[in-house]
C-alpha positions in Angstrom: 0.0 0.0 0.0 2.8 2.4 0.8 4.4 1.7 -2.6 1.2 2.7 -4.3 1.2 6.1 -2.5 4.9 6.7 -3.2 4.8 5.9 -6.9 2.9 9.1 -8.0 5.4 11.2 -6.0 8.3 9.4 -7.6 6.9 9.9 -11.1 6.4 13.7 -10.4 9.9 14.0 -9.1 11.4 12.3 -12.1 9.3 14.3 -14.5 10.6 17.5 -13.0 14.2 16.3 -13.6 13.6 15.7 -17.3 11.9 19.1 -18.1 13.9 21.4 -20.3 14.9 24.7 -18.6 14.5 27.9 -20.6 17.7 29.4 -21.9 19.2 32.2 -19.7 18.2 35.7 -20.7 20.9 37.7 -22.5 22.7 40.4 -20.6 20.8 43.7 -21.0 22.2 46.2 -23.5 24.0 49.2 -22.1 26.0 47.6 -19.2 28.9 49.7 -18.2 32.5 48.4 -18.5 34.9 50.8 -16.8 38.2 49.1 -17.8 38.2 50.3 -21.4 37.9 54.0 -20.4 40.5 54.3 -17.7 42.8 55.9 -20.2 40.7 59.1 -20.0 41.5 59.6 -16.3 43.6 62.8 -16.0 42.0 64.5 -19.0 39.7 67.6 -18.8 36.2 66.3 -18.1 34.4 68.3 -20.8 30.9 67.3 -22.0 32.6 65.8 -25.1 34.9 63.6 -23.0 32.0 62.4 -20.8 30.1 61.5 -24.0 33.1 59.6 -25.3 33.5 57.8 -22.0 29.8 56.8 -22.1 30.0 55.5 -25.6 33.2 53.5 -25.1 32.2 52.1 -21.8 29.0 50.8 -23.3 26.9 52.5 -20.6 23.4 53.7 -21.3 23.8 56.8 -19.2 26.6 58.9 -17.8 27.0 61.4 -15.0 29.7 64.0 -14.4 30.3 64.3 -10.6 32.0 67.4 -9.3 33.3 67.8 -5.7 30.5 70.0 -4.6 27.7 67.8 -6.0 25.5 65.6 -4.0 24.6 62.3 -5.8 22.4 59.3 -5.0 24.3 56.2 -4.1 22.1 53.6 -5.7 24.0 51.2 -8.0 23.0 51.4 -11.7 25.0 48.9 -13.7 24.1 50.8 -16.9 25.7 54.1 -15.8 29.2 55.4 -15.9 30.4 58.0 -13.4 33.1 60.5 -14.3 34.4 61.9 -11.0 35.9 65.4 -11.6 38.6 67.0 -9.5 38.9 70.7 -8.5 40.9 71.5 -11.7 38.2 69.9 -13.9 40.1 66.8 -14.8 38.6 63.3 -14.6 40.0 61.8 -11.3 38.4 58.4 -11.6 35.8 56.6 -13.8 33.5 54.0 -12.3 30.4 52.1 -13.2 27.3 52.3 -11.0 
């Protein structure tokens, strides 16, 4: 009798193992990659440079952050940040 009750559960468990899983979703377009744009650190952070950094990093958005600015700290994997020093040069470039 116990075998008759266990059989349907076993069939369901085995059926779950044989189902095909959907393919993983592709990475969203516009993800930021900071490594290719590190060569721009030290250059004047003009709007043209920020645009070039955005394009070459693959980011969907960019923001130019100056010392006196307040910025939100939420992480956005599709955004590149150009941190600007007091003399207007790009001090660091990060994603987020």
